[in-house]
MIVO-564577 format. One record per residue (C-alpha): residue number from 0; residue in three letters; chain; x, y, z. Coordinates in Angstrom, 3 decimals. Example, Ala and Ser with C-alpha at 12.3 -4.5 7.8 and 13.67 -1.06 7.14 Angstrom:
BEGIN
0/ALA/A/12.300/-4.500/7.800
1/SER/A/13.670/-1.060/7.140
% end
This chain:
BEGIN
0/MET/A/49.687/11.133/17.930
1/LYS/A/50.383/8.767/15.017
2/VAL/A/48.814/5.909/16.980
3/LEU/A/45.678/7.959/17.664
4/LYS/A/45.469/8.959/13.966
5/PHE/A/45.751/5.293/12.940
6/ILE/A/43.042/4.285/15.435
7/PHE/A/40.745/7.040/14.101
8/ILE/A/41.211/6.021/10.455
9/PHE/A/40.728/2.335/11.303
10/THR/A/37.547/3.112/13.230
11/VAL/A/36.061/5.138/10.334
12/VAL/A/36.920/2.481/7.735
13/PHE/A/35.623/-0.314/9.960
14/SER/A/32.388/1.561/10.659
15/PHE/A/31.877/2.266/6.942
16/ASN/A/32.454/-1.369/6.000
17/THR/A/30.189/-2.550/8.825
18/CYS/A/27.391/-0.235/7.644
19/GLU/A/27.904/-1.270/4.024
20/ASN/A/27.844/-4.975/4.905
21/SER/A/24.814/-4.453/7.118
22/SER/A/23.021/-2.627/4.305
23/SER/A/23.900/-5.352/1.799
24/LYS/A/22.762/-8.019/4.229
25/LYS/A/19.497/-6.187/4.811
26/GLU/A/18.957/-5.942/1.060
27/LYS/A/19.607/-9.663/0.652
28/GLU/A/17.256/-10.453/3.534
29/LYS/A/14.456/-8.315/2.116
30/GLU/A/11.291/-10.359/2.289
31/ILE/A/9.966/-11.602/-1.024
32/ILE/A/6.211/-11.412/-1.312
33/LYS/A/4.944/-14.442/-3.180
34/PRO/A/2.800/-15.545/-4.805
35/VAL/A/1.532/-12.425/-6.586
36/VAL/A/-0.747/-11.967/-9.585
37/ILE/A/-1.496/-8.688/-11.364
38/SER/A/-3.611/-8.097/-14.466
39/THR/A/-5.147/-5.271/-16.482
40/TRP/A/-8.660/-3.826/-16.353
41/ASN/A/-11.746/-4.941/-14.453
42/HIS/A/-11.896/-8.275/-16.258
43/GLY/A/-8.625/-8.934/-14.465
44/LEU/A/-10.532/-9.568/-11.232
45/GLU/A/-12.039/-12.830/-12.464
46/ALA/A/-8.800/-13.746/-14.210
47/ASN/A/-6.832/-13.137/-11.005
48/GLN/A/-9.138/-15.369/-9.007
49/ILE/A/-8.560/-18.310/-11.328
50/ALA/A/-4.800/-17.698/-11.373
51/TRP/A/-4.638/-17.239/-7.600
52/ASN/A/-6.460/-20.501/-6.919
53/LEU/A/-3.668/-22.246/-8.804
54/LEU/A/-0.797/-20.230/-7.331
55/LYS/A/-1.829/-20.798/-3.717
56/LYS/A/-1.729/-24.554/-4.382
57/GLY/A/1.854/-24.255/-5.605
58/ALA/A/1.181/-24.199/-9.350
59/LYS/A/3.688/-22.710/-11.763
60/ALA/A/3.245/-19.083/-12.766
61/LEU/A/3.010/-20.186/-16.402
62/ASP/A/-0.024/-22.371/-15.739
63/ALA/A/-1.615/-19.612/-13.662
64/VAL/A/-1.335/-16.868/-16.265
65/GLU/A/-2.627/-19.085/-19.064
66/ALA/A/-5.647/-20.203/-17.046
67/GLY/A/-6.270/-16.677/-15.824
68/VAL/A/-6.493/-14.903/-19.164
69/ARG/A/-8.538/-17.731/-20.692
70/THR/A/-11.474/-16.447/-18.591
71/ALA/A/-11.545/-13.221/-20.600
72/GLU/A/-11.055/-15.062/-23.878
73/ALA/A/-14.129/-17.221/-23.159
74/ASN/A/-16.343/-14.379/-21.919
75/PRO/A/-18.461/-12.897/-24.757
76/ASP/A/-19.179/-9.825/-22.624
77/VAL/A/-15.487/-8.884/-22.737
78/GLN/A/-15.584/-7.453/-26.250
79/THR/A/-11.871/-6.848/-26.524
80/VAL/A/-10.616/-10.403/-26.098
81/GLY/A/-11.384/-13.783/-27.671
82/LEU/A/-15.003/-14.847/-28.186
83/GLY/A/-17.156/-11.814/-28.947
84/GLY/A/-14.206/-9.526/-29.593
85/PHE/A/-14.905/-6.494/-31.759
86/PRO/A/-14.144/-7.286/-35.408
87/ASP/A/-11.954/-5.443/-37.881
88/ARG/A/-13.402/-3.151/-40.548
89/GLU/A/-14.252/-6.186/-42.695
90/GLY/A/-16.306/-7.725/-39.891
91/LYS/A/-13.757/-10.427/-39.017
92/VAL/A/-12.577/-11.194/-35.483
93/THR/A/-8.788/-11.582/-35.480
94/LEU/A/-6.854/-12.394/-32.334
95/ASP/A/-3.323/-11.832/-31.030
96/ALA/A/-1.640/-13.366/-27.978
97/CYS/A/1.721/-14.216/-26.426
98/ILE/A/3.030/-16.041/-23.381
99/MET/A/6.457/-16.141/-21.718
100/ASP/A/8.007/-18.204/-18.920
101/HIS/A/10.858/-17.753/-16.445
102/ASN/A/13.373/-19.349/-18.796
103/ASN/A/12.672/-16.791/-21.523
104/ASN/A/10.774/-19.365/-23.533
105/CYS/A/7.977/-17.649/-25.403
106/GLY/A/5.237/-18.296/-27.916
107/SER/A/2.988/-16.045/-29.923
108/VAL/A/0.152/-16.020/-32.447
109/ALA/A/-1.067/-13.088/-34.505
110/PHE/A/-3.956/-12.468/-36.890
111/LEU/A/-5.505/-15.756/-35.755
112/GLN/A/-9.157/-16.378/-36.669
113/HIS/A/-11.775/-18.889/-35.477
114/ILE/A/-9.939/-20.044/-32.325
115/LYS/A/-11.350/-18.907/-28.976
116/HIS/A/-8.188/-19.393/-26.903
117/PRO/A/-5.202/-17.867/-28.724
118/ILE/A/-3.200/-17.836/-25.477
119/SER/A/-3.227/-21.631/-25.401
120/VAL/A/-2.230/-21.800/-29.059
121/ALA/A/0.648/-19.430/-28.228
122/ARG/A/1.767/-21.786/-25.465
123/LYS/A/1.675/-24.692/-27.930
124/VAL/A/3.856/-22.660/-30.312
125/MET/A/6.310/-22.204/-27.444
126/GLU/A/6.329/-25.833/-26.374
127/GLU/A/5.753/-27.779/-29.596
128/THR/A/7.644/-25.828/-32.282
129/PRO/A/11.128/-24.340/-32.776
130/HIS/A/9.491/-20.951/-33.451
131/VAL/A/8.250/-18.026/-31.389
132/MET/A/5.447/-16.669/-33.607
133/LEU/A/2.920/-18.088/-36.047
134/VAL/A/0.454/-15.862/-37.902
135/GLY/A/-2.721/-15.960/-39.965
136/GLU/A/-3.547/-19.133/-41.864
137/GLY/A/-0.404/-20.828/-40.617
138/ALA/A/-1.387/-20.189/-36.992
139/LEU/A/-4.904/-21.504/-37.674
140/GLN/A/-3.600/-24.640/-39.373
141/PHE/A/-1.270/-25.285/-36.439
142/ALA/A/-4.094/-24.760/-33.925
143/LEU/A/-6.345/-27.251/-35.707
144/GLU/A/-3.513/-29.785/-35.857
145/GLN/A/-3.117/-29.373/-32.097
146/GLY/A/-6.791/-30.193/-31.534
147/PHE/A/-8.274/-26.732/-31.097
148/LYS/A/-11.869/-26.324/-32.254
149/LYS/A/-12.751/-23.957/-35.098
150/GLU/A/-15.735/-21.733/-34.276
151/ASN/A/-17.457/-18.482/-35.134
152/LEU/A/-16.201/-15.803/-32.730
153/LEU/A/-18.479/-12.977/-33.898
154/THR/A/-21.343/-12.864/-31.410
155/GLY/A/-24.643/-11.096/-32.060
156/LYS/A/-23.656/-8.307/-29.670
157/SER/A/-20.387/-7.556/-31.426
158/LYS/A/-21.976/-7.940/-34.861
159/LYS/A/-24.528/-5.253/-33.969
160/ALA/A/-21.752/-2.952/-32.722
161/TYR/A/-19.959/-3.472/-36.029
162/GLN/A/-23.110/-2.713/-38.055
163/ASP/A/-23.645/0.471/-36.027
164/TRP/A/-20.031/1.477/-36.712
165/LEU/A/-20.509/0.929/-40.455
166/VAL/A/-22.993/3.808/-40.570
167/ASN/A/-20.140/6.324/-40.310
168/SER/A/-17.078/4.042/-40.534
169/ASN/A/-15.071/6.480/-38.445
170/TYR/A/-11.871/4.960/-37.073
171/LYS/A/-11.072/6.952/-33.978
172/PRO/A/-10.596/5.052/-30.706
173/VAL/A/-12.349/6.465/-27.667
174/ILE/A/-10.139/6.736/-24.606
175/ASN/A/-10.868/4.037/-21.996
176/ILE/A/-13.904/2.740/-23.864
177/GLU/A/-13.349/-0.976/-24.267
178/ASN/A/-12.326/-1.024/-27.895
179/HIS/A/-8.668/-1.877/-27.448
180/ASP/A/-8.395/-3.176/-23.885
181/THR/A/-6.060/-6.151/-23.833
182/ILE/A/-5.900/-8.404/-20.823
183/SER/A/-2.303/-8.755/-19.686
184/MET/A/-1.304/-10.791/-16.638
185/LEU/A/1.938/-11.247/-14.689
186/ALA/A/2.528/-13.753/-11.898
187/LEU/A/5.233/-14.662/-9.386
188/ASP/A/4.866/-18.186/-7.999
189/GLU/A/5.972/-19.845/-4.743
190/ASN/A/9.245/-20.890/-6.370
191/GLY/A/10.063/-17.258/-7.111
192/ASN/A/9.570/-17.660/-10.868
193/LEU/A/7.822/-15.194/-13.144
194/SER/A/5.575/-15.719/-16.165
195/GLY/A/3.328/-13.467/-18.224
196/ALA/A/0.498/-13.643/-20.743
197/CYS/A/-1.173/-11.152/-23.043
198/THR/A/-4.251/-11.688/-25.253
199/THR/A/-6.576/-9.439/-27.266
200/SER/A/-8.863/-9.032/-30.252
201/GLY/A/-6.999/-5.801/-30.996
202/ALA/A/-8.316/-2.372/-31.834
203/ALA/A/-11.956/-2.383/-32.894
204/TRP/A/-12.542/-1.643/-36.590
205/LYS/A/-8.813/-1.947/-37.375
206/MET/A/-7.595/-2.552/-40.928
207/HIS/A/-7.782/-6.222/-41.886
208/GLY/A/-4.365/-7.662/-41.139
209/ARG/A/-3.363/-5.158/-38.479
210/VAL/A/-1.335/-6.577/-35.601
211/GLY/A/-0.722/-4.641/-32.401
212/ASP/A/1.753/-5.060/-29.565
213/SER/A/0.018/-7.912/-27.729
214/PRO/A/1.738/-10.799/-29.567
215/ILE/A/5.112/-9.047/-29.753
216/ILE/A/7.630/-10.056/-27.102
217/GLY/A/9.287/-6.868/-25.831
218/ALA/A/6.373/-4.605/-26.744
219/GLY/A/3.212/-6.032/-25.174
220/LEU/A/5.000/-8.365/-22.752
221/PHE/A/8.500/-9.010/-21.473
222/LEU/A/10.200/-10.536/-18.461
223/ASP/A/13.599/-11.385/-17.099
224/ASN/A/13.432/-13.843/-14.224
225/GLU/A/16.377/-12.149/-12.500
226/VAL/A/14.641/-8.769/-12.540
227/GLY/A/10.906/-8.639/-13.133
228/ALA/A/8.120/-8.568/-15.695
229/ALA/A/6.024/-5.962/-17.475
230/ALA/A/3.016/-5.917/-19.767
231/ALA/A/1.051/-3.278/-21.626
232/THR/A/-2.455/-2.291/-22.650
233/GLY/A/-3.876/0.465/-24.805
234/MET/A/-2.980/1.441/-28.345
235/GLY/A/-0.380/-1.082/-29.448
236/GLU/A/1.436/1.047/-32.002
237/ALA/A/2.769/3.229/-29.176
238/MET/A/4.209/0.244/-27.301
239/ILE/A/5.789/-1.153/-30.462
240/ARG/A/7.450/2.171/-31.270
241/THR/A/9.116/2.266/-27.837
242/ALA/A/9.630/-1.460/-27.069
243/GLY/A/7.605/-0.509/-24.025
244/SER/A/7.502/-3.627/-21.845
245/ALA/A/11.161/-4.474/-22.420
246/MET/A/12.128/-0.935/-21.431
247/VAL/A/10.122/-1.188/-18.196
248/VAL/A/12.030/-4.348/-17.262
249/GLU/A/15.382/-2.759/-18.099
250/LEU/A/14.596/0.242/-15.927
251/MET/A/13.774/-2.094/-13.034
252/ARG/A/17.118/-3.804/-13.650
253/TYR/A/18.828/-0.485/-12.923
254/GLY/A/16.992/0.072/-9.673
255/LYS/A/13.680/1.701/-10.565
256/SER/A/10.610/0.524/-8.697
257/PRO/A/7.860/-1.054/-10.816
258/GLU/A/5.802/2.149/-10.836
259/GLN/A/8.823/4.378/-11.499
260/ALA/A/9.796/2.200/-14.452
261/CYS/A/6.283/2.261/-15.900
262/LYS/A/6.127/6.041/-15.432
263/GLU/A/9.378/6.671/-17.282
264/VAL/A/8.250/4.666/-20.308
265/VAL/A/4.860/6.388/-20.377
266/GLU/A/6.691/9.722/-20.396
267/ARG/A/8.830/8.520/-23.326
268/ILE/A/5.658/7.622/-25.218
269/TYR/A/4.223/11.052/-24.486
270/LYS/A/7.357/12.689/-25.917
271/THR/A/7.021/10.530/-29.037
272/TYR/A/3.410/11.606/-29.574
273/LYS/A/3.301/15.114/-28.100
274/ASN/A/3.314/16.818/-31.514
275/SER/A/1.033/14.259/-33.148
276/PRO/A/-2.742/14.655/-33.601
277/ASP/A/-2.987/11.055/-32.374
278/LEU/A/-2.221/12.263/-28.842
279/GLU/A/-5.824/13.499/-28.613
280/TRP/A/-7.138/9.940/-28.225
281/LEU/A/-4.039/8.004/-27.163
282/GLN/A/-4.132/5.891/-24.018
283/VAL/A/-1.399/3.495/-22.869
284/GLY/A/-0.855/1.733/-19.577
285/PHE/A/1.728/-0.618/-18.083
286/ILE/A/1.769/-3.059/-15.194
287/ALA/A/5.011/-4.337/-13.687
288/LEU/A/6.094/-6.888/-11.087
289/ASN/A/9.604/-7.370/-9.753
290/LYS/A/11.351/-10.386/-8.236
291/ASN/A/10.572/-9.226/-4.694
292/GLY/A/6.846/-9.304/-5.403
293/GLU/A/6.581/-5.523/-5.568
294/TYR/A/4.154/-4.297/-8.212
295/GLY/A/3.169/-1.041/-9.853
296/SER/A/1.461/0.611/-12.772
297/TYR/A/1.309/3.863/-14.671
298/CYS/A/-0.740/5.176/-17.582
299/LEU/A/-0.950/8.202/-19.828
300/ARG/A/-4.422/9.378/-18.801
301/PRO/A/-6.874/8.666/-15.981
302/GLY/A/-9.218/5.729/-16.440
303/PHE/A/-6.875/2.741/-16.485
304/ASN/A/-7.159/0.231/-13.649
305/TYR/A/-5.591/-3.078/-12.756
306/ALA/A/-6.323/-6.002/-10.442
307/VAL/A/-3.869/-7.350/-7.837
308/GLN/A/-3.839/-10.238/-5.415
309/THR/A/-1.109/-11.255/-2.960
310/ARG/A/-1.059/-13.159/0.298
311/PHE/A/-1.377/-9.788/2.050
312/LEU/A/-3.926/-8.237/-0.290
313/ASP/A/-7.288/-9.597/-1.345
314/ASN/A/-8.103/-9.437/-5.038
315/GLN/A/-8.948/-5.811/-5.769
316/LEU/A/-9.091/-3.234/-8.530
317/ILE/A/-6.710/-0.271/-8.283
318/ASP/A/-6.743/2.926/-10.322
319/GLY/A/-3.429/3.539/-12.041
320/ASN/A/-1.543/6.783/-11.518
321/TYR/A/-1.297/8.873/-14.678
322/PHE/A/0.690/11.518/-16.518
323/LEU/A/-1.880/13.756/-18.218
324/PRO/A/-4.800/15.316/-16.277
% end
């Protein structure tokens, strides 16, 4: 009887350990989908194409995200980024951007004027200075020293929009109208490394000097190369108040899928604003990408979309799931 009891216990323990080891092995052998690129809004489609062309040739994720978001910065029809961006309430176009690589190196510029490609200036800050962020006149001076060209970013189209706004001067963002739609991009390259970029002209008709989440590491963009990456779009104050992108990455660290992590942070933002009159017009959205190449998104209200391309999925626009009807 004792022998049989010992055999039974040994069998159960052995079976449990075998299953556990098998499960662990299966987890380790889980296929990693790479490369992958994901970006916000419909202008992400063109940005993705540029980034993907680099990634499929074996380029680094950092080079891909910089090149990708530069398309929006240079496009005057994208009135929320770079050239032709909506101005502040004084009629001045001011730009914010940040970039981050797989080694947690990062660079940022804020309240930058007259430079069409703030994302590239941000990369120069990362690579050529001991700092993370430069702002205002200091950022402009640095950009000029690095060879960037000073130019007028206020196009006729955006100037007319500003003059129309001046009639009533009412600062109240309209949900999903392109007045605060950052382009954020995340990429996973063939080497399994992550990078991210975020660039914007900020909220239209903002107070002169206002800076949103887009140049702030941890709010508008964050990544940990052992876990994943996240980036945000929408009204920046909400992401700053919750350290939104950093929280998405931390939730993925503890086992949440990219969409689950984005959803939880959106719900936190809702709780922060649920008794505020600002909730009436608030929109926020997150994209996330983990080390396995799995991606996801979530937003507060319907209307947010994002572009994705992988080796299994052609470049396409996807509507984000949302919290409020």
